[in-house]
N, CA, C and O atoms as CSV, one atom per row, in Angstrom:
chain,resi,resn,atom,element,x,y,z
A,1,MET,N,N,0.858,-1.159,0.000
A,1,MET,CA,C,0.000,0.000,0.000
A,1,MET,C,C,0.905,1.222,0.000
A,1,MET,O,O,1.717,1.397,0.909
A,2,VAL,N,N,0.771,2.058,-1.005
A,2,VAL,CA,C,1.525,3.307,-1.036
A,2,VAL,C,C,0.540,4.410,-0.674
A,2,VAL,O,O,-0.373,4.711,-1.442
A,3,GLY,N,N,0.726,5.009,0.495
A,3,GLY,CA,C,-0.188,6.022,1.006
A,3,GLY,C,C,-0.797,5.551,2.313
A,3,GLY,O,O,-0.899,4.351,2.571
A,4,GLY,N,N,-1.197,6.506,3.130
A,4,GLY,CA,C,-1.724,6.138,4.436
A,4,GLY,C,C,-2.957,6.920,4.847
A,4,GLY,O,O,-3.269,7.009,6.035
A,5,GLY,N,N,-3.660,7.487,3.882
A,5,GLY,CA,C,-4.840,8.296,4.187
A,5,GLY,C,C,-6.114,7.470,4.332
A,5,GLY,O,O,-6.075,6.262,4.566
A,6,ARG,N,N,-7.248,8.164,4.186
A,6,ARG,CA,C,-8.562,7.549,4.375
A,6,ARG,C,C,-8.783,6.353,3.444
A,6,ARG,O,O,-9.243,5.301,3.888
A,7,VAL,N,N,-8.460,6.507,2.164
A,7,VAL,CA,C,-8.659,5.412,1.204
A,7,VAL,C,C,-7.768,4.231,1.570
A,7,VAL,O,O,-8.215,3.084,1.558
A,8,ALA,N,N,-6.517,4.509,1.893
A,8,ALA,CA,C,-5.593,3.437,2.287
A,8,ALA,C,C,-6.108,2.711,3.521
A,8,ALA,O,O,-6.080,1.481,3.569
A,9,ARG,N,N,-6.575,3.448,4.514
A,9,ARG,CA,C,-7.067,2.832,5.749
A,9,ARG,C,C,-8.232,1.884,5.465
A,9,ARG,O,O,-8.307,0.798,6.039
A,10,ARG,N,N,-9.136,2.297,4.582
A,10,ARG,CA,C,-10.284,1.451,4.238
A,10,ARG,C,C,-9.800,0.157,3.573
A,10,ARG,O,O,-10.279,-0.930,3.897
A,11,LYS,N,N,-8.859,0.279,2.653
A,11,LYS,CA,C,-8.355,-0.898,1.953
A,11,LYS,C,C,-7.531,-1.788,2.888
A,11,LYS,O,O,-7.626,-3.014,2.816
A,12,ILE,N,N,-6.737,-1.189,3.752
A,12,ILE,CA,C,-5.946,-1.955,4.714
A,12,ILE,C,C,-6.867,-2.777,5.607
A,12,ILE,O,O,-6.619,-3.960,5.844
A,13,THR,N,N,-7.924,-2.151,6.098
A,13,THR,CA,C,-8.880,-2.855,6.962
A,13,THR,C,C,-9.458,-4.068,6.252
A,13,THR,O,O,-9.504,-5.155,6.829
A,14,ALA,N,N,-9.897,-3.902,5.015
A,14,ALA,CA,C,-10.485,-5.012,4.266
A,14,ALA,C,C,-9.465,-6.124,4.033
A,14,ALA,O,O,-9.795,-7.304,4.152
A,15,LEU,N,N,-8.243,-5.757,3.705
A,15,LEU,CA,C,-7.210,-6.768,3.469
A,15,LEU,C,C,-6.898,-7.541,4.747
A,15,LEU,O,O,-6.806,-8.768,4.720
A,16,LEU,N,N,-6.736,-6.837,5.861
A,16,LEU,CA,C,-6.450,-7.516,7.128
A,16,LEU,C,C,-7.609,-8.419,7.540
A,16,LEU,O,O,-7.389,-9.520,8.044
A,17,GLU,N,N,-8.848,-7.957,7.327
A,17,GLU,CA,C,-10.012,-8.797,7.639
A,17,GLU,C,C,-10.002,-10.071,6.809
A,17,GLU,O,O,-10.487,-11.111,7.255
A,18,GLY,N,N,-9.451,-9.994,5.607
A,18,GLY,CA,C,-9.371,-11.162,4.736
A,18,GLY,C,C,-8.148,-12.032,4.996
A,18,GLY,O,O,-7.918,-13.007,4.279
A,19,GLY,N,N,-7.361,-11.691,6.012
A,19,GLY,CA,C,-6.204,-12.493,6.350
A,19,GLY,C,C,-4.980,-12.222,5.485
A,19,GLY,O,O,-4.049,-13.028,5.459
A,20,ILE,N,N,-4.972,-11.098,4.780
A,20,ILE,CA,C,-3.867,-10.731,3.903
A,20,ILE,C,C,-2.848,-9.913,4.695
A,20,ILE,O,O,-3.227,-9.010,5.441
A,21,SER,N,N,-1.571,-10.218,4.540
A,21,SER,CA,C,-0.545,-9.396,5.190
A,21,SER,C,C,-0.377,-8.114,4.386
A,21,SER,O,O,-0.425,-8.128,3.156
A,22,VAL,N,N,-0.180,-7.016,5.089
A,22,VAL,CA,C,-0.140,-5.697,4.467
A,22,VAL,C,C,1.144,-4.976,4.856
A,22,VAL,O,O,1.538,-4.960,6.022
A,23,THR,N,N,1.789,-4.378,3.855
A,23,THR,CA,C,2.917,-3.485,4.075
A,23,THR,C,C,2.512,-2.119,3.557
A,23,THR,O,O,2.024,-1.994,2.434
A,24,VAL,N,N,2.716,-1.092,4.376
A,24,VAL,CA,C,2.319,0.264,4.018
A,24,VAL,C,C,3.545,1.160,3.956
A,24,VAL,O,O,4.356,1.189,4.882
A,25,LEU,N,N,3.671,1.888,2.855
A,25,LEU,CA,C,4.686,2.928,2.717
A,25,LEU,C,C,3.963,4.259,2.803
A,25,LEU,O,O,3.174,4.601,1.922
A,26,ALA,N,N,4.231,5.014,3.870
A,26,ALA,CA,C,3.571,6.306,4.074
A,26,ALA,C,C,4.540,7.236,4.793
A,26,ALA,O,O,5.402,6.777,5.543
A,27,PRO,N,N,4.400,8.550,4.566
A,27,PRO,CA,C,5.328,9.507,5.174
A,27,PRO,C,C,5.278,9.554,6.697
A,27,PRO,O,O,6.263,9.910,7.343
A,28,ALA,N,N,4.140,9.197,7.263
A,28,ALA,CA,C,3.987,9.229,8.725
A,28,ALA,C,C,3.400,7.905,9.182
A,28,ALA,O,O,2.666,7.257,8.436
A,29,PRO,N,N,3.723,7.499,10.413
A,29,PRO,CA,C,3.176,6.236,10.904
A,29,PRO,C,C,1.653,6.304,11.024
A,29,PRO,O,O,1.085,7.340,11.370
A,30,LEU,N,N,1.017,5.187,10.732
A,30,LEU,CA,C,-0.437,5.108,10.854
A,30,LEU,C,C,-0.817,4.781,12.290
A,30,LEU,O,O,-0.127,4.019,12.968
A,31,ASP,N,N,-1.905,5.356,12.740
A,31,ASP,CA,C,-2.485,4.988,14.020
A,31,ASP,C,C,-3.192,3.651,13.800
A,31,ASP,O,O,-4.113,3.566,12.988
A,32,LEU,N,N,-2.782,2.641,14.494
A,32,LEU,CA,C,-3.314,1.301,14.261
A,32,LEU,C,C,-4.648,1.048,14.958
A,32,LEU,O,O,-5.231,-0.024,14.799
A,33,ALA,N,N,-5.137,2.019,15.727
A,33,ALA,CA,C,-6.419,1.856,16.412
A,33,ALA,C,C,-7.517,1.625,15.378
A,33,ALA,O,O,-7.621,2.354,14.392
A,34,GLY,N,N,-8.317,0.622,15.614
A,34,GLY,CA,C,-9.432,0.330,14.723
A,34,GLY,C,C,-9.102,-0.681,13.641
A,34,GLY,O,O,-10.013,-1.200,12.996
A,35,PHE,N,N,-7.831,-0.978,13.424
A,35,PHE,CA,C,-7.477,-2.004,12.445
A,35,PHE,C,C,-7.715,-3.380,13.049
A,35,PHE,O,O,-7.481,-3.581,14.241
A,36,PRO,N,N,-8.177,-4.324,12.244
A,36,PRO,CA,C,-8.286,-5.695,12.750
A,36,PRO,C,C,-6.892,-6.284,12.961
A,36,PRO,O,O,-5.905,-5.784,12.421
A,37,ASP,N,N,-6.829,-7.336,13.744
A,37,ASP,CA,C,-5.549,-8.020,13.939
A,37,ASP,C,C,-5.091,-8.592,12.612
A,37,ASP,O,O,-5.906,-8.980,11.775
A,38,GLY,N,N,-3.799,-8.639,12.431
A,38,GLY,CA,C,-3.254,-9.226,11.212
A,38,GLY,C,C,-1.807,-8.836,11.050
A,38,GLY,O,O,-1.271,-8.037,11.818
A,39,GLU,N,N,-1.178,-9.412,10.036
A,39,GLU,CA,C,0.224,-9.120,9.762
A,39,GLU,C,C,0.327,-7.774,9.064
A,39,GLU,O,O,-0.138,-7.605,7.936
A,40,PHE,N,N,0.941,-6.821,9.751
A,40,PHE,CA,C,0.959,-5.438,9.288
A,40,PHE,C,C,2.357,-4.865,9.487
A,40,PHE,O,O,2.907,-4.913,10.587
A,41,THR,N,N,2.926,-4.321,8.413
A,41,THR,CA,C,4.251,-3.705,8.483
A,41,THR,C,C,4.150,-2.278,7.980
A,41,THR,O,O,3.537,-2.023,6.944
A,42,GLN,N,N,4.746,-1.349,8.708
A,42,GLN,CA,C,4.780,0.051,8.274
A,42,GLN,C,C,6.197,0.433,7.891
A,42,GLN,O,O,7.159,0.100,8.584
A,43,ILE,N,N,6.308,1.132,6.783
A,43,ILE,CA,C,7.578,1.721,6.378
A,43,ILE,C,C,7.346,3.220,6.320
A,43,ILE,O,O,6.582,3.709,5.488
A,44,GLU,N,N,8.005,3.940,7.203
A,44,GLU,CA,C,7.859,5.391,7.216
A,44,GLU,C,C,8.796,5.958,6.156
A,44,GLU,O,O,10.018,5.898,6.293
A,45,GLY,N,N,8.204,6.510,5.097
A,45,GLY,CA,C,9.014,7.050,4.019
A,45,GLY,C,C,8.152,7.492,2.855
A,45,GLY,O,O,6.925,7.534,2.947
A,46,VAL,N,N,8.809,7.817,1.771
A,46,VAL,CA,C,8.112,8.330,0.592
A,46,VAL,C,C,8.489,7.522,-0.644
A,46,VAL,O,O,9.566,6.933,-0.724
A,47,TRP,N,N,7.581,7.513,-1.591
A,47,TRP,CA,C,7.799,6.877,-2.895
A,47,TRP,C,C,8.633,7.812,-3.740
A,47,TRP,O,O,8.375,9.014,-3.689
A,48,PRO,N,N,9.594,7.377,-4.500
A,48,PRO,CA,C,10.137,6.032,-4.611
A,48,PRO,C,C,11.371,5.807,-3.736
A,48,PRO,O,O,11.875,4.686,-3.666
A,49,GLN,N,N,11.864,6.851,-3.067
A,49,GLN,CA,C,13.127,6.753,-2.331
A,49,GLN,C,C,13.143,5.635,-1.295
A,49,GLN,O,O,14.151,4.944,-1.151
A,50,ASP,N,N,12.048,5.448,-0.577
A,50,ASP,CA,C,12.026,4.503,0.539
A,50,ASP,C,C,11.285,3.203,0.214
A,50,ASP,O,O,10.925,2.444,1.114
A,51,THR,N,N,11.065,2.958,-1.055
A,51,THR,CA,C,10.308,1.784,-1.473
A,51,THR,C,C,11.121,0.508,-1.276
A,51,THR,O,O,12.272,0.427,-1.706
A,52,PRO,N,N,10.516,-0.493,-0.621
A,52,PRO,CA,C,11.222,-1.771,-0.476
A,52,PRO,C,C,11.262,-2.504,-1.825
A,52,PRO,O,O,10.613,-2.083,-2.783
A,53,GLU,N,N,12.005,-3.570,-1.891
A,53,GLU,CA,C,12.083,-4.390,-3.099
A,53,GLU,C,C,10.682,-4.899,-3.448
A,53,GLU,O,O,10.058,-5.595,-2.647
A,54,LEU,N,N,10.189,-4.556,-4.633
A,54,LEU,CA,C,8.814,-4.866,-5.005
A,54,LEU,C,C,8.573,-6.344,-5.277
A,54,LEU,O,O,7.433,-6.800,-5.191
A,55,SER,N,N,9.594,-7.090,-5.595
A,55,SER,CA,C,9.403,-8.486,-5.981
A,55,SER,C,C,8.781,-9.346,-4.882
A,55,SER,O,O,8.278,-10.433,-5.164
A,56,LYS,N,N,8.806,-8.875,-3.631
A,56,LYS,CA,C,8.212,-9.675,-2.550
A,56,LYS,C,C,6.711,-9.426,-2.385
A,56,LYS,O,O,6.078,-10.041,-1.527
A,57,PHE,N,N,6.131,-8.532,-3.196
A,57,PHE,CA,C,4.712,-8.205,-3.083
A,57,PHE,C,C,3.907,-8.838,-4.212
A,57,PHE,O,O,4.404,-9.022,-5.323
A,58,HIS,N,N,2.650,-9.168,-3.905
A,58,HIS,CA,C,1.762,-9.796,-4.886
A,58,HIS,C,C,0.798,-8.801,-5.520
A,58,HIS,O,O,0.378,-8.982,-6.663
A,59,LEU,N,N,0.449,-7.764,-4.790
A,59,LEU,CA,C,-0.444,-6.700,-5.252
A,59,LEU,C,C,0.098,-5.372,-4.748
A,59,LEU,O,O,0.764,-5.314,-3.714
A,60,ILE,N,N,-0.188,-4.315,-5.480
A,60,ILE,CA,C,0.200,-2.980,-5.025
A,60,ILE,C,C,-1.014,-2.064,-5.163
A,60,ILE,O,O,-1.735,-2.102,-6.160
A,61,PHE,N,N,-1.220,-1.242,-4.140
A,61,PHE,CA,C,-2.278,-0.239,-4.145
A,61,PHE,C,C,-1.630,1.137,-4.100
A,61,PHE,O,O,-0.792,1.409,-3.241
A,62,ALA,N,N,-2.023,2.006,-5.033
A,62,ALA,CA,C,-1.557,3.395,-5.038
A,62,ALA,C,C,-2.698,4.249,-4.502
A,62,ALA,O,O,-3.711,4.439,-5.176
A,63,THR,N,N,-2.529,4.770,-3.271
A,63,THR,CA,C,-3.634,5.478,-2.613
A,63,THR,C,C,-3.216,6.843,-2.093
A,63,THR,O,O,-3.808,7.349,-1.139
A,64,THR,N,N,-2.211,7.441,-2.704
A,64,THR,CA,C,-1.796,8.765,-2.234
A,64,THR,C,C,-2.748,9.823,-2.785
A,64,THR,O,O,-3.590,9.526,-3.632
A,65,ASN,N,N,-2.613,11.043,-2.310
A,65,ASN,CA,C,-3.416,12.145,-2.856
A,65,ASN,C,C,-2.618,12.921,-3.900
A,65,ASN,O,O,-2.899,14.089,-4.168
A,66,ASN,N,N,-1.619,12.258,-4.487
A,66,ASN,CA,C,-0.761,12.888,-5.484
A,66,ASN,C,C,-0.846,12.088,-6.780
A,66,ASN,O,O,-0.351,10.963,-6.854
A,67,ARG,N,N,-1.474,12.671,-7.800
A,67,ARG,CA,C,-1.692,11.995,-9.081
A,67,ARG,C,C,-0.397,11.510,-9.703
A,67,ARG,O,O,-0.355,10.397,-10.228
A,68,ALA,N,N,0.664,12.309,-9.661
A,68,ALA,CA,C,1.933,11.924,-10.278
A,68,ALA,C,C,2.544,10.713,-9.573
A,68,ALA,O,O,3.077,9.815,-10.226
A,69,ILE,N,N,2.469,10.688,-8.253
A,69,ILE,CA,C,3.001,9.543,-7.507
A,69,ILE,C,C,2.198,8.295,-7.826
A,69,ILE,O,O,2.776,7.239,-8.081
A,70,ASN,N,N,0.867,8.398,-7.816
A,70,ASN,CA,C,0.036,7.231,-8.119
A,70,ASN,C,C,0.336,6.689,-9.518
A,70,ASN,O,O,0.413,5.476,-9.711
A,71,ALA,N,N,0.507,7.584,-10.490
A,71,ALA,CA,C,0.827,7.153,-11.855
A,71,ALA,C,C,2.185,6.462,-11.899
A,71,ALA,O,O,2.350,5.469,-12.608
A,72,ASP,N,N,3.157,6.975,-11.150
A,72,ASP,CA,C,4.479,6.356,-11.114
A,72,ASP,C,C,4.428,4.998,-10.430
A,72,ASP,O,O,5.100,4.061,-10.862
A,73,VAL,N,N,3.640,4.882,-9.369
A,73,VAL,CA,C,3.468,3.593,-8.698
A,73,VAL,C,C,2.903,2.584,-9.705
A,73,VAL,O,O,3.377,1.450,-9.781
A,74,ALA,N,N,1.902,2.993,-10.468
A,74,ALA,CA,C,1.288,2.092,-11.451
A,74,ALA,C,C,2.307,1.643,-12.495
A,74,ALA,O,O,2.405,0.454,-12.797
A,75,ARG,N,N,3.063,2.587,-13.045
A,75,ARG,CA,C,4.082,2.243,-14.051
A,75,ARG,C,C,5.124,1.288,-13.476
A,75,ARG,O,O,5.493,0.302,-14.113
A,76,THR,N,N,5.588,1.587,-12.279
A,76,THR,CA,C,6.629,0.773,-11.657
A,76,THR,C,C,6.107,-0.631,-11.351
A,76,THR,O,O,6.815,-1.616,-11.564
A,77,ALA,N,N,4.887,-0.726,-10.859
A,77,ALA,CA,C,4.296,-2.036,-10.564
A,77,ALA,C,C,4.180,-2.865,-11.833
A,77,ALA,O,O,4.517,-4.049,-11.841
A,78,ARG,N,N,3.706,-2.246,-12.895
A,78,ARG,CA,C,3.573,-2.975,-14.163
A,78,ARG,C,C,4.916,-3.464,-14.682
A,78,ARG,O,O,5.033,-4.593,-15.157
A,79,LEU,N,N,5.927,-2.611,-14.591
A,79,LEU,CA,C,7.267,-3.029,-15.029
A,79,LEU,C,C,7.775,-4.217,-14.215
A,79,LEU,O,O,8.527,-5.050,-14.721
A,80,ALA,N,N,7.357,-4.288,-12.955
A,80,ALA,CA,C,7.756,-5.396,-12.083
A,80,ALA,C,C,6.826,-6.604,-12.237
A,80,ALA,O,O,7.054,-7.646,-11.624
A,81,GLY,N,N,5.772,-6.461,-13.062
A,81,GLY,CA,C,4.840,-7.561,-13.281
A,81,GLY,C,C,3.890,-7.798,-12.127
A,81,GLY,O,O,3.421,-8.917,-11.921
A,82,ILE,N,N,3.602,-6.739,-11.366
A,82,ILE,CA,C,2.728,-6.859,-10.200
A,82,ILE,C,C,1.423,-6.110,-10.474
A,82,ILE,O,O,1.455,-4.933,-10.834
A,83,PRO,N,N,0.277,-6.774,-10.308
A,83,PRO,CA,C,-1.006,-6.086,-10.502
A,83,PRO,C,C,-1.133,-4.900,-9.544
A,83,PRO,O,O,-0.694,-4.955,-8.396
A,84,VAL,N,N,-1.753,-3.819,-10.055
A,84,VAL,CA,C,-1.862,-2.585,-9.281
A,84,VAL,C,C,-3.293,-2.056,-9.314
A,84,VAL,O,O,-3.997,-2.166,-10.318
A,85,ASN,N,N,-3.697,-1.481,-8.190
A,85,ASN,CA,C,-4.965,-0.770,-8.084
A,85,ASN,C,C,-4.625,0.681,-7.785
A,85,ASN,O,O,-3.918,0.969,-6.820
A,86,VAL,N,N,-5.124,1.596,-8.609
A,86,VAL,CA,C,-4.813,3.014,-8.466
A,86,VAL,C,C,-6.095,3.734,-8.050
A,86,VAL,O,O,-7.053,3.809,-8.819
A,87,ALA,N,N,-6.099,4.260,-6.833
A,87,ALA,CA,C,-7.322,4.808,-6.249
A,87,ALA,C,C,-7.930,5.938,-7.063
A,87,ALA,O,O,-9.155,6.060,-7.106
A,88,ASP,N,N,-7.127,6.763,-7.704
A,88,ASP,CA,C,-7.675,7.936,-8.390
A,88,ASP,C,C,-7.704,7.808,-9.907
A,88,ASP,O,O,-7.943,8.797,-10.600
A,89,ALA,N,N,-7.464,6.602,-10.442
A,89,ALA,CA,C,-7.439,6.446,-11.901
A,89,ALA,C,C,-7.854,5.025,-12.292
A,89,ALA,O,O,-6.996,4.163,-12.481
A,90,PRO,N,N,-9.154,4.774,-12.414
A,90,PRO,CA,C,-9.624,3.427,-12.763
A,90,PRO,C,C,-8.993,2.869,-14.040
A,90,PRO,O,O,-8.786,1.660,-14.147
A,91,ASP,N,N,-8.687,3.729,-15.003
A,91,ASP,CA,C,-8.085,3.249,-16.251
A,91,ASP,C,C,-6.692,2.669,-16.042
A,91,ASP,O,O,-6.207,1.919,-16.889
A,92,GLU,N,N,-6.047,2.999,-14.940
A,92,GLU,CA,C,-4.707,2.490,-14.654
A,92,GLU,C,C,-4.729,1.232,-13.790
A,92,GLU,O,O,-3.676,0.682,-13.466
A,93,CYS,N,N,-5.915,0.781,-13.419
A,93,CYS,CA,C,-6.037,-0.383,-12.533
A,93,CYS,C,C,-5.958,-1.693,-13.312
A,93,CYS,O,O,-6.502,-1.819,-14.410
A,94,ASP,N,N,-5.273,-2.655,-12.720
A,94,ASP,CA,C,-5.278,-4.018,-13.241
A,94,ASP,C,C,-6.381,-4.844,-12.582
A,94,ASP,O,O,-6.771,-5.889,-13.103
A,95,PHE,N,N,-6.880,-4.379,-11.445
A,95,PHE,CA,C,-7.969,-5.054,-10.738
A,95,PHE,C,C,-8.720,-4.013,-9.925
A,95,PHE,O,O,-8.208,-2.925,-9.660
A,96,PHE,N,N,-9.943,-4.362,-9.531
A,96,PHE,CA,C,-10.778,-3.478,-8.731
A,96,PHE,C,C,-11.149,-4.170,-7.432
A,96,PHE,O,O,-11.173,-5.398,-7.348
A,97,THR,N,N,-11.434,-3.371,-6.431
A,97,THR,CA,C,-11.903,-3.912,-5.164
A,97,THR,C,C,-13.388,-3.608,-5.036
A,97,THR,O,O,-13.923,-2.759,-5.748
A,98,VAL,N,N,-14.039,-4.302,-4.132
A,98,VAL,CA,C,-15.469,-4.092,-3.917
A,98,VAL,C,C,-15.691,-3.470,-2.547
A,98,VAL,O,O,-14.894,-3.648,-1.627
A,99,GLY,N,N,-16.786,-2.740,-2.433
A,99,GLY,CA,C,-17.214,-2.253,-1.130
A,99,GLY,C,C,-18.151,-3.296,-0.544
A,99,GLY,O,O,-19.052,-3.774,-1.234
A,100,SER,N,N,-17.956,-3.652,0.705
A,100,SER,CA,C,-18.774,-4.693,1.315
A,100,SER,C,C,-19.450,-4.203,2.578
A,100,SER,O,O,-18.937,-3.357,3.312
A,101,ILE,N,N,-20.624,-4.770,2.798
A,101,ILE,CA,C,-21.380,-4.520,4.019
A,101,ILE,C,C,-21.573,-5.870,4.689
A,101,ILE,O,O,-22.004,-6.831,4.052
A,102,ARG,N,N,-21.260,-5.938,5.955
A,102,ARG,CA,C,-21.491,-7.160,6.724
A,102,ARG,C,C,-22.675,-6.872,7.644
A,102,ARG,O,O,-22.662,-5.933,8.440
A,103,HIS,N,N,-23.706,-7.721,7.504
A,103,HIS,CA,C,-24.919,-7.470,8.281
A,103,HIS,C,C,-25.624,-8.786,8.573
A,103,HIS,O,O,-26.013,-9.509,7.656
A,104,ASP,N,N,-25.782,-9.085,9.833
A,104,ASP,CA,C,-26.587,-10.218,10.275
A,104,ASP,C,C,-26.237,-11.513,9.526
A,104,ASP,O,O,-27.123,-12.228,9.058
A,105,GLY,N,N,-24.946,-11.797,9.421
A,105,GLY,CA,C,-24.505,-13.025,8.774
A,105,GLY,C,C,-24.416,-12.947,7.256
A,105,GLY,O,O,-24.039,-13.923,6.608
A,106,MET,N,N,-24.754,-11.809,6.687
A,106,MET,CA,C,-24.677,-11.638,5.241
A,106,MET,C,C,-23.502,-10.734,4.890
A,106,MET,O,O,-23.078,-9.900,5.691
A,107,ILE,N,N,-22.988,-10.914,3.685
A,107,ILE,CA,C,-22.013,-9.989,3.127
A,107,ILE,C,C,-22.575,-9.520,1.792
A,107,ILE,O,O,-22.840,-10.325,0.899
A,108,ILE,N,N,-22.751,-8.227,1.670
A,108,ILE,CA,C,-23.256,-7.636,0.429
A,108,ILE,C,C,-22.122,-6.823,-0.164
A,108,ILE,O,O,-21.579,-5.937,0.495
A,109,SER,N,N,-21.759,-7.121,-1.416
A,109,SER,CA,C,-20.643,-6.426,-2.059
A,109,SER,C,C,-21.132,-5.599,-3.234
A,109,SER,O,O,-22.046,-5.992,-3.959
A,110,ILE,N,N,-20.504,-4.447,-3.405
A,110,ILE,CA,C,-20.888,-3.502,-4.451
A,110,ILE,C,C,-19.628,-3.078,-5.193
A,110,ILE,O,O,-18.619,-2.739,-4.575
A,111,SER,N,N,-19.692,-3.098,-6.523
A,111,SER,CA,C,-18.565,-2.644,-7.325
A,111,SER,C,C,-19.088,-1.867,-8.525
A,111,SER,O,O,-20.140,-2.184,-9.080
A,112,SER,N,N,-18.344,-0.859,-8.908
A,112,SER,CA,C,-18.677,-0.119,-10.128
A,112,SER,C,C,-17.703,-0.494,-11.242
A,112,SER,O,O,-17.684,0.143,-12.295
A,113,ALA,N,N,-16.895,-1.527,-11.008
A,113,ALA,CA,C,-15.857,-1.954,-11.955
A,113,ALA,C,C,-14.956,-0.782,-12.328
A,113,ALA,O,O,-14.475,-0.685,-13.457
A,114,GLY,N,N,-14.736,0.103,-11.362
A,114,GLY,CA,C,-13.830,1.223,-11.571
A,114,GLY,C,C,-14.448,2.427,-12.243
A,114,GLY,O,O,-13.803,3.471,-12.339
A,115,ARG,N,N,-15.676,2.314,-12.711
A,115,ARG,CA,C,-16.284,3.431,-13.439
A,115,ARG,C,C,-16.611,4.607,-12.536
A,115,ARG,O,O,-16.415,5.764,-12.907
A,116,SER,N,N,-17.115,4.297,-11.343
A,116,SER,CA,C,-17.455,5.371,-10.423
A,116,SER,C,C,-17.330,4.887,-8.985
A,116,SER,O,O,-18.331,4.558,-8.349
A,117,PRO,N,N,-16.106,4.842,-8.473
A,117,PRO,CA,C,-15.923,4.402,-7.088
A,117,PRO,C,C,-16.720,5.246,-6.099
A,117,PRO,O,O,-17.186,4.730,-5.083
A,118,ALA,N,N,-16.880,6.528,-6.380
A,118,ALA,CA,C,-17.636,7.392,-5.468
A,118,ALA,C,C,-19.103,6.964,-5.425
A,118,ALA,O,O,-19.706,6.956,-4.352
A,119,ASP,N,N,-19.685,6.608,-6.571
A,119,ASP,CA,C,-21.076,6.146,-6.594
A,119,ASP,C,C,-21.225,4.819,-5.855
A,119,ASP,O,O,-22.198,4.618,-5.128
A,120,ALA,N,N,-20.267,3.915,-6.038
A,120,ALA,CA,C,-20.319,2.632,-5.334
A,120,ALA,C,C,-20.232,2.850,-3.826
A,120,ALA,O,O,-20.954,2.213,-3.059
A,121,ARG,N,N,-19.347,3.751,-3.407
A,121,ARG,CA,C,-19.213,4.055,-1.981
A,121,ARG,C,C,-20.507,4.659,-1.436
A,121,ARG,O,O,-20.967,4.286,-0.358
A,122,ARG,N,N,-21.091,5.598,-2.190
A,122,ARG,CA,C,-22.333,6.237,-1.760
A,122,ARG,C,C,-23.460,5.199,-1.639
A,122,ARG,O,O,-24.221,5.224,-0.671
A,123,LEU,N,N,-23.566,4.295,-2.611
A,123,LEU,CA,C,-24.589,3.250,-2.557
A,123,LEU,C,C,-24.367,2.340,-1.358
A,123,LEU,O,O,-25.319,1.970,-0.671
A,124,ARG,N,N,-23.102,1.975,-1.102
A,124,ARG,CA,C,-22.789,1.136,0.057
A,124,ARG,C,C,-23.189,1.835,1.348
A,124,ARG,O,O,-23.779,1.216,2.234
A,125,GLU,N,N,-22.869,3.127,1.458
A,125,GLU,CA,C,-23.219,3.886,2.666
A,125,GLU,C,C,-24.728,4.002,2.832
A,125,GLU,O,O,-25.235,3.872,3.946
A,126,GLU,N,N,-25.457,4.246,1.741
A,126,GLU,CA,C,-26.924,4.348,1.822
A,126,GLU,C,C,-27.542,3.014,2.222
A,126,GLU,O,O,-28.468,2.973,3.032
A,127,LEU,N,N,-27.033,1.930,1.658
A,127,LEU,CA,C,-27.548,0.613,2.012
A,127,LEU,C,C,-27.243,0.296,3.471
A,127,LEU,O,O,-28.084,-0.261,4.176
A,128,GLN,N,N,-26.045,0.649,3.925
A,128,GLN,CA,C,-25.692,0.427,5.330
A,128,GLN,C,C,-26.613,1.232,6.250
A,128,GLN,O,O,-27.077,0.714,7.265
A,129,ASP,N,N,-26.881,2.495,5.901
A,129,ASP,CA,C,-27.805,3.320,6.692
A,129,ASP,C,C,-29.197,2.695,6.732
A,129,ASP,O,O,-29.824,2.640,7.790
A,130,TRP,N,N,-29.679,2.227,5.587
A,130,TRP,CA,C,-31.005,1.604,5.516
A,130,TRP,C,C,-31.066,0.367,6.404
A,130,TRP,O,O,-32.034,0.173,7.139
A,131,LEU,N,N,-30.027,-0.474,6.334
A,131,LEU,CA,C,-29.994,-1.675,7.168
A,131,LEU,C,C,-29.961,-1.314,8.650
A,131,LEU,O,O,-30.636,-1.946,9.462
A,132,ASN,N,N,-29.175,-0.298,9.003
A,132,ASN,CA,C,-29.106,0.123,10.403
A,132,ASN,C,C,-30.461,0.629,10.895
A,132,ASN,O,O,-30.878,0.293,12.003
A,133,LYS,N,N,-31.150,1.429,10.088
A,133,LYS,CA,C,-32.476,1.923,10.471
A,133,LYS,C,C,-33.476,0.792,10.592
A,133,LYS,O,O,-34.296,0.779,11.510
A,134,ARG,N,N,-33.415,-0.149,9.681
A,134,ARG,CA,C,-34.326,-1.289,9.702
A,134,ARG,C,C,-34.129,-2.109,10.961
A,134,ARG,O,O,-35.096,-2.557,11.577
A,135,MET,N,N,-32.856,-2.308,11.348
A,135,MET,CA,C,-32.578,-3.092,12.548
A,135,MET,C,C,-33.009,-2.356,13.816
A,135,MET,O,O,-33.476,-2.982,14.768
A,136,SER,N,N,-32.856,-1.039,13.833
A,136,SER,CA,C,-33.213,-0.283,15.035
A,136,SER,C,C,-34.718,-0.174,15.202
A,136,SER,O,O,-35.197,0.084,16.306
A,137,SER,N,N,-35.473,-0.364,14.124
A,137,SER,CA,C,-36.938,-0.279,14.229
A,137,SER,C,C,-37.572,-1.619,14.569
A,137,SER,O,O,-38.780,-1.683,14.799
A,138,GLN,N,N,-36.792,-2.683,14.605
A,138,GLN,CA,C,-37.358,-4.007,14.907
A,138,GLN,C,C,-37.368,-4.288,16.388
A,138,GLN,O,O,-37.811,-5.356,16.811
């Protein structure tokens, strides 16, 4: 994971919940409060100067708020033969993630296939609100 902001935190949480080990490269240490238990490594630094050897990674996520850095992460990942997800550029993604809601033993997943991550997030939030209201009225 390159970046440590809101988008990165959401993706890190989902990966850790799925039992995936996560390495994060971010300029400042992340507050680990609220993260599920799991294998988590932080590298305090910036892309590309502090980037570890990429060959040990299976997926790369570019989640910074800097378009040029995210584009460089995507190019570098591709050159290394590693699939990449770029938070701010669906056309640069090799794969997409889904937004999921866990409710009463169910998992509901929503994806826009990269076309409109904001719409998928909004739909997930609205559905979560609806489920919460429905449960509180029962």
